[in-house]
Each structure stands twice: as C-alpha cells, then as structure tokens.
C-alpha positions in Angstrom: -0.1 -0.1 0.1 2.7 2.5 1.0 4.8 1.7 -2.4 1.7 2.3 -4.3 1.0 5.5 -2.5 4.6 6.8 -3.0 4.3 5.8 -6.7 1.5 8.3 -7.0 2.6 11.1 -4.9 6.2 11.3 -6.4 4.9 11.9 -10.0 2.4 14.2 -8.7 5.1 16.4 -6.9 7.1 16.4 -9.8 4.5 17.6 -12.0 3.7 20.4 -9.5 7.3 21.5 -9.2 7.5 21.8 -13.2 4.5 23.6 -13.3 5.8 26.2 -10.7 9.2 26.4 -12.2 7.6 27.1 -15.9 5.4 29.9 -14.3 8.4 31.4 -12.5 10.5 31.1 -15.7 7.9 33.0 -17.8 8.0 36.2 -15.4 11.9 35.9 -15.2 12.2 35.6 -18.9 10.7 39.1 -19.5 13.3 41.8 -20.3 13.8 44.3 -17.5 11.3 47.2 -17.8 11.7 50.5 -16.3 8.9 51.2 -14.2 7.3 54.2 -12.2 6.6 53.0 -8.7 4.1 54.7 -6.2 4.1 53.8 -2.4 0.4 54.0 -1.8 1.5 53.5 1.9 -1.6 51.2 3.0 -4.2 53.7 1.9 -7.3 52.6 3.2 -10.8 53.1 1.4 -13.9 52.5 3.7 -17.6 53.1 3.1 -18.3 56.4 1.7 -14.6 57.1 1.1 -12.5 57.6 -2.2 -8.9 57.7 -3.2 -7.7 59.1 -6.6 -4.8 57.6 -8.1 -2.4 59.3 -10.6 -0.3 56.1 -11.7 1.9 57.8 -14.2 2.4 61.0 -12.3 1.3 63.4 -15.1 -1.0 65.2 -12.6 -4.5 63.7 -13.8 -6.5 61.2 -11.9 -6.1 57.7 -13.6 -8.2 55.4 -11.3 -10.4 56.1 -8.4 -11.3 53.6 -5.8 -14.5 54.1 -4.0 -17.5 52.6 -2.2 -21.4 52.6 -3.6 -24.4 51.6 -1.5 -27.1 50.1 -3.6 -30.5 49.2 -2.4 -32.5 46.3 -4.1 -36.2 46.4 -2.9 -37.0 43.4 -5.0 -34.4 41.0 -3.8 -34.8 42.9 -0.3 -31.4 43.6 0.4 -28.4 46.2 0.2 -25.1 45.9 -1.5 -22.0 47.7 0.0 -19.7 47.8 -3.1 -15.9 48.6 -3.3 -15.2 49.6 -6.8 -12.3 50.9 -9.2 -13.1 53.2 -12.0 -10.8 54.0 -15.0 -11.0 57.4 -16.7 -10.3 58.6 -20.3 -7.1 57.0 -21.7 -6.8 54.5 -18.7 -8.3 50.8 -18.9 -9.1 48.3 -16.7 -9.0 44.7 -17.7 -12.6 43.2 -17.9 -14.4 40.1 -18.4 -18.0 39.6 -19.5 -19.2 39.6 -15.9 -17.4 43.1 -15.5 -14.8 41.5 -13.1 -10.9 41.9 -13.4 -8.6 39.1 -12.6 -6.7 38.8 -9.4 -3.2 38.3 -10.2 -0.1 37.2 -8.1 3.5 38.3 -7.8 5.3 37.5 -11.2 2.1 37.0 -13.2 2.5 38.5 -16.7 0.4 41.6 -17.6 -0.1 41.9 -21.5 -1.9 43.3 -24.0 -4.1 40.2 -25.2 -5.8 38.3 -22.7 -8.1 35.2 -23.1 -11.8 36.0 -21.8 -10.6 39.6 -20.8 -10.5 42.8 -22.8 -9.0 46.3 -21.8 -12.0 48.8 -21.4 -11.4 52.5 -21.1 -14.0 54.5 -18.7 -14.9 51.5 -16.8 -16.1 50.5 -13.2 -15.6 47.2 -11.6 -17.0 45.8 -8.2 -13.7 44.3 -6.6 -16.0 42.9 -3.6 -19.3 43.8 -2.3 -21.1 42.9 1.2 -24.6 41.6 0.6 -26.7 43.1 3.6 -30.3 41.1 3.6 -33.2 42.5 5.1 -33.2 39.5 7.5 -30.3 37.1 7.9 -26.6 37.1 8.0 -24.5 39.5 5.9 -22.2 37.9 3.4 -19.3 39.0 0.9 -18.8 38.3 -2.5 -16.4 39.2 -5.7 -13.1 38.0 -6.6 -11.4 40.5 -4.6 -12.9 39.8 -1.2 -10.2 37.7 -0.1 -7.1 39.7 -1.6 -4.1 39.6 0.3 -1.3 41.7 -1.5 -2.4 40.7 -5.0 -2.3 42.8 -8.3 -4.9 44.5 -10.4 -3.5 44.8 -13.9 -3.8 48.4 -15.3 -3.4 49.9 -18.7 -2.6 53.9 -19.5 -2.9 54.8 -23.1 -0.4 57.9 -24.1 -0.4 58.9 -27.7 -2.4 55.9 -28.4 0.3 53.4 -27.2 -0.5 51.1 -24.1 1.6 51.1 -20.9 0.9 48.2 -18.5 1.1 48.3 -14.9 -0.4 47.0 -11.7 -1.9 48.2 -8.3 -1.3 46.3 -5.3 -4.4 45.7 -3.1 -5.6 43.9 -0.1 -9.1 43.4 1.3 -10.2 43.3 5.0 -13.8 42.1 5.2 -13.9 42.1 9.1 -12.9 46.0 8.9 -14.9 46.5 5.8 -11.8 48.1 3.9 -10.0 48.1 0.8 -6.1 48.4 1.2 -4.0 49.9 -1.3 -0.3 49.3 -1.0 1.6 50.1 -4.1 1.4 50.6 -7.9 3.6 50.6 -10.8 3.2 51.6 -14.4 5.9 50.7 -17.3 7.8 53.7 -18.6 7.9 51.8 -22.1 5.0 51.4 -24.2 3.9 47.9 -25.7 5.9 46.0 -23.3 4.7 43.1 -21.0 5.3 43.6 -17.0 5.4 41.3 -14.2 2.9 42.0 -11.3 4.9 43.0 -8.3 8.0 43.8 -10.0 
C-alpha cells in the first residue's frame, strides 16, 4: 500500500514542481522594464470614502477607488460595493461579468488576454457586502479575500499602451480596501510582471 501511495505521490510532486518552475521562468524571461513606482502607504478605502490615483505622475487622476451603496427592494437586500473606476485613456481588464483578474506576484500583464479585454472609462466591483433585510451578511467578489494581490492596469499615451499594476488587499472584517503600491511601465507596448 505504501509503495503504491509513493508511486502516486512522487509523480504528482514532480508535475507540480515543473509547473511552478515554468510559471517562475515565464516572469523571469521578461526583459527588464523601467517602471514608475508609487508607494500608496497602505491607503485605506472604507464606506463613503474614495482615493484618486495618478499612476503615471502626469497630474491627472487615472483610477478612483470608491464605495457605493445599492438598495435592491426586489431582492430585499442592500449591497455595499467596493469599486475601482478608470478614466479617459486609462483601462481596466474586464471579462463579460465585469470582473478583473486577481493576479499574483510575477504574473505577466500583457495586451491580449483570453476571456478579458481592456476597457476605457469603466467601473469594476472588486468586492461587495450583501446586507439582507433578514439573515446574515455575506461577501462576494473575486477580490474579497485579496492579500497583496495585483490589479492589472493599462494607461494609453499617444495611443500606445503602458502596462502596470496596483497592489491591493481586502479586509472583510473591518470592511476596507487597502492599497499598498502601484507601478506603470515607462515603455510602451511591453509586458510587465505583477509586483516587479
């Protein structure tokens, strides 16, 4: 029995190690790209608050993190939403459900994605608290459990895309979004690694 178990576990570990090595290698193979970094100093966004981010330092707001309370009399609950919005010439990566992928350190941010497209002047619910008329409050959204994850972003300058990321955590207990750092490429049309 132990030999059979070892025969099964060893190949699974080897496959897992190979997959992790390939993922790390993909990020390591990216050329060194000059980035503009912004320390957001663990900026918190709570209910009825907002934060404007100028990611490229040109003096204009590129992204806004904010909250919105939506009452739904039909379903008889309220939704406290934590959102990010892009402006003109700033894009968010969005799927058909208006969600943006939650990336990990080293994930590659690029122009083309399967099941996602870059959209200008858009708004994405990162996480939301469902507050029913009766019963227990619940949380939903791809970002509700984020711990130092990365939101892919794209800024257009002169029609050319510049890729970057915003490092985010979410605290459901204290009902707040935490913004750690942001970075944007100084070179157009290049892939960048989240967190690098």
